[in-house]
N, C-alpha and C positions, 0 to 999 in steps of 0.2 A: 449776916444781918438780914432780917426779914422786914420788908416795907409794908405798911398798912395804908389803906385809903384815908384813914383818919389822921395819918401823920401829915403835919403841915410843913415839914422841912423842905428845903429847896430841892434836895435829891428826890424825895418822895413825889413831890409835885411834878418834877421832870419825868420820872419813871412812869407815872400813870397818865401822862399826857403826850409823851413822845411816841412816834410811830416806831415800835420796836422791830417790826419786820423790815422797814426801810433802813433803820440803823444797822441791823444785822447784815443786810445785803451789801451796804456800803463797806462795812468792816471786812466782809468776805472778799469783796472786790480788791481791797487793799492787800489782803493776804495773797490772793491769787496773782495780783500784779507783781508782788515780790517773788513768788515762785517762778513766774514766767521770766523775770529778769535774769534768772540763772541760765536761761536758754540763749538770750540775745547779747547780754553784756560782756561775758568773758572774751568772746572773739574780738569785739571792738577794743577791749582793754589791751589784749595782746598786740593787736595791729598798731595801737598807739604807743607801745613800749611800756605799758603800765602793768601792775600786778594783775594776775588773772581775775581775781575777785574785787578789783578796785571799784568798779561801778556797782557791783552787787552789794558791797558793804555800804557804800554811800546811799544806795537806794533803800537799804534797810534802815539807815539812820533817818532819812527823810520820811519814810513810812511811819516809823515809831514816833517821830516828832509831830506828824500830821494828825495822829489819832487824838491826843489831848486837845489840840487846837480845834479840831472838828467837834469834839464833845463839849468843850467849853463854850463855843459859839452857839451850840444848840440850846443852851440854857437861857439865851436872851429873850426878852419880851419885845413886843412890836415896837414900842417907842425906842428901846435900846438898839434894836436892829437898825432903825433909820439913823440914829446918832452914830453908831459904830461905822455904818456904811459911808456916811458923809465924811467922817474923819479919815477913813481908809482911802476913799476916793481922792480927797484933796491931797493927802500925803503921797499917794502913788502917782498922781498927775504931776505933782511938783518934781518927783524923782524922774518921771518920764521926760519932763522939760530939761532937767539937769543933765541927763545922759546925752542929750542932743549935742551939747558942747563939750562935755568932759568924759563921756563914756567911751570905752574901747570900741573900735570898729572891727567887727567880726563878720566875715563874709559879706562885706558891703553894707552892714546895718549897725546902728547904735541902739541897742536895746537893754544893755546890762550896766549895772552899777555895783561896785564892790563896797560892802558894808561889813566891817569887822573881819576882813579877809575872805568873806563869802560872796559869791556872785549872785546877784538878784536881778530878775527881770520884772520890773514894776508892773508891766501891763497884765501879767498873770493875776496879780492881786487886785488890780483895778477892775477887772471884768465883773466879779460878783457884786462889788459895791455899785458899779454902774447899773447893773440889772435891778438891784433893790431901789435905787433912787429913780430910775426910769419908771419902774412899776408904780411907785408912789406918785410921781408927778403926772403920769398919764391917767392914773385912776382919779386923781384930783381934777384933772382937766375935763374928764367926762361927767363929773358930778358937782363941780364947784365952778360955775361960770364966772363968779366974782374973783377968782384967783387966776393970775397969769401963768397957770401951770404948763400949758402946752408950749408957749415960747420957751419956758425954762427947760422943759424936757427936750425940745429941739436943740437948744443951746448946749445942753449936757451932751447930747449925741455928737454934735458938730465938734465940740472941744475934744472929746475923746477920739473921734475919728481922725481929726487933723493931727493930734499927737501921735497916733499910730502910723499914719501915712508918712509923717516926717521921719520916722525911724529908719527905713520904712518897714512896715509890717502889714502887708495887704491881707494876709490870712486872718489875723486877729481883727482887722477892720471889717472884713467880710462877716466874721462871726458875730460881732456886736451889732452890725447892721441888720442881719437876719433876725436876731433876737429882739432888737428894738422895733423892727417892722412888725414882728409877730405880736408884741405887746401893744403896739399902736392899733392893730386890728382887734385884738382881744378886749381892749378897753372900750370898744364901741365907737371909735372915731368915725366921722362921716366919710362915705365912699369918695367924695370929691377930694378930700384931703389925701386919702390913700393914693388916688390916681396921680396927684401932683407929686407926692413923694416917690412913687414908682418911676415917673418920668425923670425926676432929679437923680434917682439911683442909676438909671440907664445912661444918663449923661456922664455921671461920675465914673462909671465903668469904662465908657468909651474914652474919657479923658485919661484915666489911669493907663489904659492900653496904649494910648498915643504918646504919653509923656514919660512913662516909666519903663526903661528898657528891659528890666528883669521880669516885669509883668508880661510884657509883650513876648519875651522869649519863652516863658513858661507856657503861655497859652498857645503859641505857635508850635512848640514841641509836643504839646498834648494833642492838638488837632492834626499835626503833620510830623510824626516822629523823625522824618528825614531832615527836618529843619534845624536840628541841633542835637546836643548830647542828651540822651534819655537813658543813660547807663543804670542809674539807681531804679528808675521805674521798671526797666526791662528785667533787672535782676529780681525785683520784688515780685513781679508777675510770675517769673519763672519759679521762684520759691514756692508760691501758692500752687502752681501746677505740679511741681515735683512732689509736694507733700501728699497730694491726693486726699482721700477721705480720712485716713488714719495716721498719716505722717510717717516719716522715716524712723522716728523714735527719739527720745530725749538725748540731746548731745550729738545726734547723727547728722544734723543739718550741715550742708557744705556751702551753700550760696551766701550764708550770713557773713562768711569771711570776706566777701566781695562788696558788702554793703556798709559804707562808712557810717550811716545813720541807722544801723540795724537796731540799736537800743533805744532810739527815740522815735523818729518819724515813721520808720518801717518795721516796728516791732511786730506788727500783726503778720507780716510776711514770714518772719522767723518762726512765729508760733505755728503758722500754717505748714511750713516745711517739716517741723519736728513733731508736731502733735496732730496735724491734719485739719481739714476743713470743718469736720464735726466739732473739734475743740474750739475753733474760731466762732462757729455758730453758737456754741454753748456760752462762750464769753460775751458775745453780742446779746444773747438772751438774758444774761445777768444785767447788762446795761439796760436792756429793755424793761426788765422787771423793776429796776430802780425808778426809771422814768414813769412807767405806768402806775406804780404804787404812789408816787408823789402826786401825779396828776389826779388820780382817783381820790386821794386823800384831800386834795385841795378843792375838789369839785363842789363839796357841800360846805365849804368855808364861807360863813356869812360876811366876814370882813373882806371887802373887795381888794384892798391893798394886799392882804396876806394871800388871797387867791391868785392875784396876778403875779405877785412876787414868786410864789411857788411855781407857777407856769413858766415864768421867765427863767428861773434857775434850772428848771427841768430841761427847757429848750437849750439853754447854754451848754449843759452837760451832754444832751443828745446830739446836738448839731456838731459839737467838737468831735464826738466819737464818730459820727457819720463821715465827717470830712477826712479824718485819719484813715478810716476803713476804705473810703472811696479812693484816696490817693494810693494806698497800698495795693488795691485791686486794679488800679489803672483807670478808674472811672472818673477821676477828677485830676486837674493839673496839680503838680506838687505845690504845697502851701506851707510846709514846715509846722504842722499841727500835731501836738502830742496826743496819745491815747490816754485818757484820764486814769490815773492811778497805776497804769501799766508801763507807760514810757518812762525812761529815766529822766530826771530833772527835778531839782529841789524847788525851783520857783513854780513849776507846773504842779508838783505835788501839793505845795502849800496853797496855791490858788484854788485847786479843786477841793482841798480840804475845807477852805473857807466857804466855798460855794455849797458844799454838802452840809456843813454845819449850819449855814443860813437856811438851807432847805429843810433840815430837821426842825429848826426853830419856827419857821413860818407854817409848817404843817402840823405843829402840835395842836392838840384839842384845847380850845379856849373854854371858859366857864359857860358861855351860851351853848356851845356844842355839847358839853358834858350834861348840862341840864336837860337839853332836848333828848339826848340819848337815854338818860335815866328815866325821863317821862315816858318815852316810847317803850322802854323795857317794862315799866310798871303797867302800862296799858296792855302789853302782850301777856303779862302774867294774870291780869284781871280778866281778860277775855272779853269778847263782844257783848255778852249779856250784862256784865257788870258795868261796862262803859255806857250801855244804853240806860241802865237804871240811874247811873250818875247824872246823865244828861236830863232825865225826867225829874 
């Protein structure tokens, strides 16, 4: 089937307005993530007494399910994006509240709920909706003084942060805090307000360190490895060192057998050992291309909400990647953060798919942009002499 610009079908409108390079890069990352799961997952499955390809098969199912979700969301228009995000946020926040009383406790945290026999982590799906709503409210607060958008944006953040801290999930709390703070800055809020929020964040970090033993333990172990068990962090660093530039070769990694979270939090260490540092840099480069492409696409977006939403979603994606990489390399304390589309996990896969679907939706060219680009193209074809005659 061949699409034409004169075709007014929904598919044709999507095809000629979506960023096809960005879409292709995201789909490539999903495919690469599946291939890399073949390196990390079998060893963990064997260690847990499961079938060798147990996690690989499930990763494939999650990836296949994520693609239509991602593409379907990318068809949304701005008003639909806000409505869907609001519904998703309220639903996931309700589930996050529900799990505090009824969810299973795993490793000292209550983050998961079982729906139709499947385990779901609501916070993963809450994050992209949180970013969209924050971008809209903060944009309104900077340009609509008659609307109490800033208090609403602050309330949205506090509700989300408290829900995460109660689980507890400090890693995700840190992630949404950094993204919200970046949006606060990007929307042109006064410096005085930013200083107040920075002071409040400092107090919150100190309070978390003083009152949450697991936070204190992780920070202490990071600053002073002799203060506690650093087994996984040590093995991860050793895997990266052992891999060198080119790696041991596919399936030849040894240290992954000693990493309980090799298929999730420390998947990059396994990749480094088997494929080398250069492969890790190439993977990070693919992440970087997605983020840079989205940011450059949004830069000329006349709609401020869409611009800030694209920036927020890009930062959510980039910061999560950087935290995972930093933990694997021993540059950050352990946070339990997945590597988008690469780490194993159905909730993470779907959450990132929703984020990337929304990113494709907010970076689509809108009628104003198309008209401007067509006018610029006509001017280029006419040349400076014709333009001067037209002016005269």
